[in-house]
MARTI-46496 format. One record per residue (C-alpha): residue number from 1; x, y, z. Coordinates in Angstrom, 3 decimals, decimal comma. Layout:
BEGIN
<site><pos>NUM</pos><u>X</u><v>Y</v><w>Z</w></site>
...
END
This chain:
BEGIN
<site><pos>1</pos><u>-7,215</u><v>-21,730</v><w>10,324</w></site>
<site><pos>2</pos><u>-6,490</u><v>-21,352</v><w>6,620</w></site>
<site><pos>3</pos><u>-9,218</u><v>-22,456</v><w>4,258</w></site>
<site><pos>4</pos><u>-9,323</u><v>-22,192</v><w>0,499</w></site>
<site><pos>5</pos><u>-12,407</u><v>-21,475</v><w>-1,611</w></site>
<site><pos>6</pos><u>-15,403</u><v>-23,476</v><w>-0,473</w></site>
<site><pos>7</pos><u>-15,378</u><v>-27,176</v><w>-1,319</w></site>
<site><pos>8</pos><u>-18,895</u><v>-27,961</v><w>-0,080</w></site>
<site><pos>9</pos><u>-21,538</u><v>-29,658</v><w>-2,198</w></site>
<site><pos>10</pos><u>-24,282</u><v>-27,601</v><w>-0,534</w></site>
<site><pos>11</pos><u>-24,801</u><v>-25,158</v><w>2,340</w></site>
<site><pos>12</pos><u>-25,850</u><v>-27,895</v><w>4,781</w></site>
<site><pos>13</pos><u>-22,599</u><v>-29,873</v><w>4,503</w></site>
<site><pos>14</pos><u>-20,339</u><v>-29,476</v><w>7,544</w></site>
<site><pos>15</pos><u>-16,657</u><v>-29,946</v><w>8,212</w></site>
<site><pos>16</pos><u>-15,570</u><v>-30,093</v><w>11,846</w></site>
<site><pos>17</pos><u>-12,696</u><v>-28,005</v><w>13,152</w></site>
<site><pos>18</pos><u>-13,021</u><v>-29,358</v><w>16,711</w></site>
<site><pos>19</pos><u>-15,302</u><v>-31,879</v><w>18,399</w></site>
<site><pos>20</pos><u>-15,287</u><v>-32,820</v><w>22,099</w></site>
<site><pos>21</pos><u>-17,550</u><v>-35,443</v><w>23,676</w></site>
<site><pos>22</pos><u>-17,681</u><v>-36,850</v><w>27,221</w></site>
<site><pos>23</pos><u>-18,539</u><v>-40,378</v><w>26,023</w></site>
<site><pos>24</pos><u>-22,056</u><v>-40,318</v><w>27,449</w></site>
<site><pos>25</pos><u>-24,989</u><v>-41,498</v><w>25,242</w></site>
<site><pos>26</pos><u>-26,715</u><v>-38,692</v><w>23,358</w></site>
<site><pos>27</pos><u>-29,942</u><v>-39,575</v><w>25,205</w></site>
<site><pos>28</pos><u>-28,307</u><v>-39,215</v><w>28,648</w></site>
<site><pos>29</pos><u>-28,942</u><v>-36,299</v><w>30,998</w></site>
<site><pos>30</pos><u>-25,153</u><v>-36,125</v><w>31,480</w></site>
<site><pos>31</pos><u>-24,370</u><v>-36,015</v><w>27,742</w></site>
<site><pos>32</pos><u>-21,794</u><v>-33,297</v><w>26,989</w></site>
<site><pos>33</pos><u>-20,627</u><v>-31,898</v><w>23,674</w></site>
<site><pos>34</pos><u>-18,645</u><v>-28,968</v><w>22,314</w></site>
<site><pos>35</pos><u>-18,147</u><v>-28,694</v><w>18,553</w></site>
<site><pos>36</pos><u>-16,912</u><v>-25,983</v><w>16,205</w></site>
<site><pos>37</pos><u>-17,809</u><v>-26,541</v><w>12,556</w></site>
<site><pos>38</pos><u>-17,542</u><v>-24,816</v><w>9,194</w></site>
<site><pos>39</pos><u>-20,059</u><v>-25,141</v><w>6,381</w></site>
<site><pos>40</pos><u>-21,077</u><v>-23,629</v><w>3,072</w></site>
<site><pos>41</pos><u>-23,690</u><v>-21,445</v><w>4,769</w></site>
<site><pos>42</pos><u>-23,802</u><v>-17,660</v><w>4,505</w></site>
<site><pos>43</pos><u>-22,323</u><v>-17,415</v><w>8,025</w></site>
<site><pos>44</pos><u>-20,113</u><v>-20,511</v><w>7,858</w></site>
<site><pos>45</pos><u>-18,690</u><v>-20,953</v><w>11,384</w></site>
<site><pos>46</pos><u>-20,977</u><v>-22,534</v><w>13,989</w></site>
<site><pos>47</pos><u>-20,962</u><v>-23,932</v><w>17,517</w></site>
<site><pos>48</pos><u>-22,723</u><v>-26,842</v><w>19,202</w></site>
<site><pos>49</pos><u>-22,710</u><v>-26,657</v><w>22,998</w></site>
<site><pos>50</pos><u>-24,802</u><v>-29,199</v><w>24,874</w></site>
<site><pos>51</pos><u>-25,159</u><v>-30,504</v><w>28,425</w></site>
<site><pos>52</pos><u>-27,884</u><v>-33,144</v><w>28,477</w></site>
<site><pos>53</pos><u>-30,769</u><v>-31,710</v><w>26,460</w></site>
<site><pos>54</pos><u>-29,789</u><v>-28,100</v><w>27,214</w></site>
<site><pos>55</pos><u>-27,690</u><v>-25,869</v><w>24,980</w></site>
<site><pos>56</pos><u>-27,427</u><v>-24,820</v><w>21,354</w></site>
<site><pos>57</pos><u>-27,025</u><v>-26,878</v><w>18,202</w></site>
<site><pos>58</pos><u>-25,262</u><v>-25,611</v><w>15,088</w></site>
<site><pos>59</pos><u>-25,590</u><v>-21,962</v><w>16,141</w></site>
<site><pos>60</pos><u>-23,802</u><v>-19,419</v><w>13,924</w></site>
<site><pos>61</pos><u>-20,837</u><v>-17,864</v><w>15,757</w></site>
<site><pos>62</pos><u>-21,149</u><v>-14,643</v><w>13,772</w></site>
<site><pos>63</pos><u>-23,813</u><v>-12,774</v><w>11,836</w></site>
<site><pos>64</pos><u>-21,270</u><v>-10,718</v><w>9,881</w></site>
<site><pos>65</pos><u>-18,431</u><v>-13,120</v><w>9,011</w></site>
<site><pos>66</pos><u>-19,195</u><v>-14,447</v><w>5,528</w></site>
<site><pos>67</pos><u>-17,995</u><v>-17,360</v><w>3,411</w></site>
<site><pos>68</pos><u>-15,820</u><v>-14,933</v><w>1,432</w></site>
<site><pos>69</pos><u>-14,084</u><v>-13,913</v><w>4,667</w></site>
<site><pos>70</pos><u>-13,413</u><v>-17,495</v><w>5,791</w></site>
<site><pos>71</pos><u>-12,557</u><v>-19,102</v><w>2,446</w></site>
<site><pos>72</pos><u>-10,052</u><v>-16,483</v><w>1,296</w></site>
<site><pos>73</pos><u>-6,982</u><v>-18,754</v><w>1,502</w></site>
<site><pos>74</pos><u>-5,371</u><v>-16,634</v><w>4,232</w></site>
<site><pos>75</pos><u>-4,496</u><v>-17,491</v><w>7,827</w></site>
<site><pos>76</pos><u>-7,048</u><v>-16,288</v><w>10,382</w></site>
<site><pos>77</pos><u>-7,161</u><v>-16,689</v><w>14,147</w></site>
<site><pos>78</pos><u>-10,535</u><v>-17,632</v><w>15,625</w></site>
<site><pos>79</pos><u>-11,262</u><v>-17,679</v><w>19,365</w></site>
<site><pos>80</pos><u>-14,445</u><v>-18,730</v><w>21,145</w></site>
<site><pos>81</pos><u>-15,131</u><v>-18,093</v><w>24,826</w></site>
<site><pos>82</pos><u>-18,031</u><v>-19,517</v><w>26,826</w></site>
<site><pos>83</pos><u>-18,740</u><v>-18,063</v><w>30,263</w></site>
<site><pos>84</pos><u>-21,314</u><v>-18,660</v><w>33,034</w></site>
<site><pos>85</pos><u>-23,687</u><v>-21,579</v><w>33,534</w></site>
<site><pos>86</pos><u>-26,822</u><v>-19,413</v><w>33,856</w></site>
<site><pos>87</pos><u>-27,546</u><v>-17,395</v><w>30,704</w></site>
<site><pos>88</pos><u>-24,168</u><v>-18,326</v><w>29,173</w></site>
<site><pos>89</pos><u>-22,351</u><v>-15,764</v><w>27,065</w></site>
<site><pos>90</pos><u>-20,583</u><v>-16,894</v><w>23,884</w></site>
<site><pos>91</pos><u>-18,035</u><v>-14,483</v><w>22,424</w></site>
<site><pos>92</pos><u>-16,360</u><v>-14,922</v><w>19,053</w></site>
<site><pos>93</pos><u>-13,086</u><v>-13,225</v><w>18,081</w></site>
<site><pos>94</pos><u>-11,469</u><v>-12,946</v><w>14,635</w></site>
<site><pos>95</pos><u>-7,773</u><v>-12,068</v><w>14,352</w></site>
<site><pos>96</pos><u>-7,762</u><v>-10,788</v><w>17,923</w></site>
<site><pos>97</pos><u>-10,853</u><v>-8,602</v><w>17,624</w></site>
<site><pos>98</pos><u>-14,301</u><v>-9,243</v><w>19,109</w></site>
<site><pos>99</pos><u>-16,661</u><v>-10,024</v><w>16,229</w></site>
<site><pos>100</pos><u>-19,889</u><v>-11,181</v><w>17,861</w></site>
<site><pos>101</pos><u>-21,463</u><v>-11,715</v><w>21,298</w></site>
<site><pos>102</pos><u>-24,550</u><v>-13,776</v><w>22,031</w></site>
<site><pos>103</pos><u>-26,328</u><v>-14,339</v><w>25,337</w></site>
<site><pos>104</pos><u>-28,254</u><v>-17,590</v><w>25,762</w></site>
<site><pos>105</pos><u>-31,119</u><v>-16,092</v><w>27,779</w></site>
<site><pos>106</pos><u>-33,158</u><v>-18,574</v><w>29,796</w></site>
<site><pos>107</pos><u>-30,513</u><v>-21,301</v><w>29,478</w></site>
<site><pos>108</pos><u>-28,919</u><v>-23,002</v><w>32,480</w></site>
<site><pos>109</pos><u>-26,148</u><v>-25,459</v><w>31,713</w></site>
<site><pos>110</pos><u>-24,323</u><v>-27,925</v><w>33,929</w></site>
<site><pos>111</pos><u>-20,617</u><v>-28,618</v><w>33,609</w></site>
<site><pos>112</pos><u>-19,636</u><v>-31,041</v><w>30,865</w></site>
<site><pos>113</pos><u>-18,398</u><v>-33,788</v><w>33,139</w></site>
<site><pos>114</pos><u>-16,331</u><v>-36,892</v><w>32,577</w></site>
<site><pos>115</pos><u>-13,906</u><v>-35,576</v><w>29,958</w></site>
<site><pos>116</pos><u>-10,954</u><v>-37,644</v><w>31,152</w></site>
<site><pos>117</pos><u>-8,468</u><v>-40,076</v><w>29,653</w></site>
<site><pos>118</pos><u>-7,940</u><v>-40,458</v><w>25,922</w></site>
<site><pos>119</pos><u>-10,180</u><v>-40,331</v><w>22,843</w></site>
<site><pos>120</pos><u>-12,429</u><v>-37,491</v><w>23,995</w></site>
<site><pos>121</pos><u>-11,860</u><v>-35,037</v><w>21,175</w></site>
<site><pos>122</pos><u>-10,794</u><v>-34,681</v><w>17,557</w></site>
<site><pos>123</pos><u>-9,341</u><v>-31,778</v><w>15,628</w></site>
<site><pos>124</pos><u>-10,464</u><v>-31,871</v><w>11,995</w></site>
<site><pos>125</pos><u>-13,344</u><v>-34,339</v><w>12,267</w></site>
<site><pos>126</pos><u>-16,129</u><v>-35,847</v><w>14,372</w></site>
<site><pos>127</pos><u>-15,383</u><v>-37,830</v><w>17,535</w></site>
<site><pos>128</pos><u>-19,025</u><v>-38,989</v><w>17,837</w></site>
<site><pos>129</pos><u>-22,256</u><v>-38,948</v><w>15,876</w></site>
<site><pos>130</pos><u>-24,305</u><v>-35,780</v><w>15,716</w></site>
<site><pos>131</pos><u>-27,101</u><v>-35,924</v><w>18,281</w></site>
<site><pos>132</pos><u>-30,213</u><v>-37,444</v><w>16,755</w></site>
<site><pos>133</pos><u>-28,594</u><v>-38,095</v><w>13,360</w></site>
<site><pos>134</pos><u>-27,919</u><v>-41,809</v><w>12,826</w></site>
<site><pos>135</pos><u>-24,531</u><v>-43,456</v><w>13,093</w></site>
<site><pos>136</pos><u>-21,104</u><v>-42,139</v><w>12,186</w></site>
<site><pos>137</pos><u>-17,540</u><v>-43,090</v><w>11,443</w></site>
<site><pos>138</pos><u>-14,838</u><v>-41,525</v><w>13,620</w></site>
<site><pos>139</pos><u>-13,195</u><v>-38,804</v><w>11,553</w></site>
<site><pos>140</pos><u>-16,195</u><v>-38,175</v><w>9,315</w></site>
<site><pos>141</pos><u>-16,987</u><v>-34,534</v><w>8,657</w></site>
<site><pos>142</pos><u>-13,289</u><v>-34,229</v><w>7,842</w></site>
<site><pos>143</pos><u>-11,907</u><v>-30,710</v><w>7,574</w></site>
<site><pos>144</pos><u>-10,307</u><v>-29,607</v><w>4,325</w></site>
<site><pos>145</pos><u>-7,890</u><v>-26,872</v><w>5,309</w></site>
<site><pos>146</pos><u>-4,873</u><v>-26,074</v><w>7,486</w></site>
<site><pos>147</pos><u>-4,724</u><v>-25,624</v><w>11,263</w></site>
<site><pos>148</pos><u>-1,950</u><v>-24,196</v><w>13,421</w></site>
<site><pos>149</pos><u>-1,598</u><v>-23,128</v><w>17,071</w></site>
<site><pos>150</pos><u>-4,559</u><v>-24,862</v><w>18,695</w></site>
<site><pos>151</pos><u>-5,172</u><v>-23,762</v><w>22,301</w></site>
<site><pos>152</pos><u>-7,814</u><v>-25,060</v><w>24,703</w></site>
<site><pos>153</pos><u>-8,207</u><v>-23,002</v><w>27,866</w></site>
<site><pos>154</pos><u>-9,924</u><v>-24,116</v><w>31,069</w></site>
<site><pos>155</pos><u>-11,241</u><v>-20,620</v><w>31,716</w></site>
<site><pos>156</pos><u>-12,672</u><v>-17,889</v><w>29,509</w></site>
<site><pos>157</pos><u>-9,976</u><v>-15,580</v><w>28,171</w></site>
<site><pos>158</pos><u>-10,590</u><v>-11,848</v><w>28,278</w></site>
<site><pos>159</pos><u>-10,539</u><v>-9,793</v><w>25,099</w></site>
<site><pos>160</pos><u>-7,229</u><v>-8,110</v><w>25,934</w></site>
<site><pos>161</pos><u>-5,577</u><v>-11,504</v><w>26,510</w></site>
<site><pos>162</pos><u>-6,746</u><v>-12,771</v><w>23,142</w></site>
<site><pos>163</pos><u>-5,737</u><v>-9,545</v><w>21,381</w></site>
<site><pos>164</pos><u>-2,249</u><v>-9,501</v><w>22,924</w></site>
<site><pos>165</pos><u>-1,409</u><v>-13,184</v><w>22,465</w></site>
<site><pos>166</pos><u>-3,154</u><v>-14,608</v><w>19,391</w></site>
<site><pos>167</pos><u>-0,146</u><v>-14,019</v><w>17,109</w></site>
<site><pos>168</pos><u>2,672</u><v>-15,141</v><w>19,437</w></site>
<site><pos>169</pos><u>3,754</u><v>-18,427</v><w>21,011</w></site>
<site><pos>170</pos><u>3,114</u><v>-18,995</v><w>24,706</w></site>
<site><pos>171</pos><u>5,165</u><v>-20,742</v><w>27,354</w></site>
<site><pos>172</pos><u>4,001</u><v>-23,970</v><w>28,984</w></site>
<site><pos>173</pos><u>1,233</u><v>-23,864</v><w>31,569</w></site>
<site><pos>174</pos><u>1,943</u><v>-23,561</v><w>35,276</w></site>
<site><pos>175</pos><u>-0,221</u><v>-24,659</v><w>38,197</w></site>
<site><pos>176</pos><u>0,564</u><v>-21,534</v><w>40,218</w></site>
<site><pos>177</pos><u>-2,013</u><v>-18,970</v><w>39,113</w></site>
<site><pos>178</pos><u>-0,188</u><v>-16,128</v><w>40,852</w></site>
<site><pos>179</pos><u>3,005</u><v>-16,960</v><w>39,009</w></site>
<site><pos>180</pos><u>1,865</u><v>-17,444</v><w>35,434</w></site>
<site><pos>181</pos><u>-1,381</u><v>-16,582</v><w>33,649</w></site>
<site><pos>182</pos><u>-1,023</u><v>-19,737</v><w>31,541</w></site>
<site><pos>183</pos><u>-2,044</u><v>-21,848</v><w>34,560</w></site>
<site><pos>184</pos><u>-5,395</u><v>-22,444</v><w>32,860</w></site>
<site><pos>185</pos><u>-3,907</u><v>-23,487</v><w>29,513</w></site>
<site><pos>186</pos><u>-5,227</u><v>-27,042</v><w>29,195</w></site>
<site><pos>187</pos><u>-3,975</u><v>-28,157</v><w>25,765</w></site>
<site><pos>188</pos><u>-1,582</u><v>-26,368</v><w>23,404</w></site>
<site><pos>189</pos><u>-0,606</u><v>-27,773</v><w>20,014</w></site>
<site><pos>190</pos><u>1,928</u><v>-25,701</v><w>18,074</w></site>
<site><pos>191</pos><u>2,285</u><v>-28,274</v><w>15,255</w></site>
<site><pos>192</pos><u>5,899</u><v>-27,205</v><w>14,741</w></site>
<site><pos>193</pos><u>8,011</u><v>-29,873</v><w>16,416</w></site>
<site><pos>194</pos><u>9,820</u><v>-30,706</v><w>13,170</w></site>
<site><pos>195</pos><u>10,280</u><v>-33,925</v><w>11,233</w></site>
<site><pos>196</pos><u>12,376</u><v>-36,902</v><w>12,364</w></site>
<site><pos>197</pos><u>11,570</u><v>-39,155</v><w>9,414</w></site>
<site><pos>198</pos><u>10,178</u><v>-41,835</v><w>11,727</w></site>
<site><pos>199</pos><u>6,417</u><v>-41,920</v><w>11,067</w></site>
<site><pos>200</pos><u>5,607</u><v>-43,381</v><w>14,485</w></site>
<site><pos>201</pos><u>7,338</u><v>-40,403</v><w>16,109</w></site>
<site><pos>202</pos><u>6,154</u><v>-37,737</v><w>13,692</w></site>
<site><pos>203</pos><u>2,531</u><v>-38,890</v><w>14,096</w></site>
<site><pos>204</pos><u>2,638</u><v>-37,638</v><w>17,709</w></site>
<site><pos>205</pos><u>1,497</u><v>-34,038</v><w>18,148</w></site>
<site><pos>206</pos><u>3,231</u><v>-32,562</v><w>21,184</w></site>
<site><pos>207</pos><u>1,280</u><v>-30,695</v><w>23,835</w></site>
<site><pos>208</pos><u>3,118</u><v>-27,542</v><w>24,956</w></site>
<site><pos>209</pos><u>0,723</u><v>-26,672</v><w>27,787</w></site>
<site><pos>210</pos><u>2,794</u><v>-28,549</v><w>30,347</w></site>
<site><pos>211</pos><u>0,058</u><v>-31,197</v><w>30,781</w></site>
<site><pos>212</pos><u>1,659</u><v>-33,753</v><w>28,412</w></site>
<site><pos>213</pos><u>-1,698</u><v>-34,283</v><w>26,691</w></site>
<site><pos>214</pos><u>-0,099</u><v>-35,269</v><w>23,394</w></site>
<site><pos>215</pos><u>-2,257</u><v>-35,871</v><w>20,351</w></site>
<site><pos>216</pos><u>-2,174</u><v>-38,733</v><w>17,839</w></site>
<site><pos>217</pos><u>-2,206</u><v>-37,741</v><w>14,152</w></site>
<site><pos>218</pos><u>-4,647</u><v>-40,158</v><w>12,509</w></site>
<site><pos>219</pos><u>-3,689</u><v>-41,109</v><w>8,956</w></site>
<site><pos>220</pos><u>-0,271</u><v>-39,460</v><w>9,183</w></site>
<site><pos>221</pos><u>1,864</u><v>-39,520</v><w>6,024</w></site>
<site><pos>222</pos><u>5,399</u><v>-38,263</v><w>5,426</w></site>
<site><pos>223</pos><u>4,060</u><v>-35,305</v><w>3,444</w></site>
<site><pos>224</pos><u>1,755</u><v>-34,143</v><w>6,236</w></site>
<site><pos>225</pos><u>4,360</u><v>-31,976</v><w>7,987</w></site>
<site><pos>226</pos><u>6,175</u><v>-29,022</v><w>6,444</w></site>
<site><pos>227</pos><u>9,338</u><v>-27,549</v><w>7,978</w></site>
<site><pos>228</pos><u>8,587</u><v>-24,288</v><w>6,188</w></site>
<site><pos>229</pos><u>5,179</u><v>-23,938</v><w>7,859</w></site>
END
């Protein structure tokens, strides 16, 4: 993520880097949500992780990473891992290094089920309304910034794996775990497939995980891609 100096009107305003929802009502016991947001707060990066009524809402990912660190106009790699259903552990990495660990003591979470098909997640905006906060428009909470190399893993990556691979491209995922450690790479957007000049083609974001889970670039314009990126 590369983000310039803060463009928020106040500390409570949020822009969403990633938002996943399993299309269950927010009042349902099977409701599932995973969101990563940035705000004008002192510790600007936060996570929402919910399964039914259990989980955390808008929890700071770091107690030491400040707005000055995030809004410096430079590229930074951020990784979040979530492990275990009982007393889940959330780890947050910055540029390959572990920055903060938090243990959700006394919390037992079920799997977020039913994330299948299309239209389950957005990069750079909200896919669904914030739980308990009125209605929404898809894409609201729009991110102002630049994103590259988005990876969604189906298992928690270890610190050494993040440290060794955050700055390099990976090969496509394989289903044979013994053959290739990228077997658990669920979605991989490099955002570098070039420009054809045909907007209907260029608005497709290719998935390099081997799952063919291509993304659709909402509001694509000819100036959105840069061959020098």
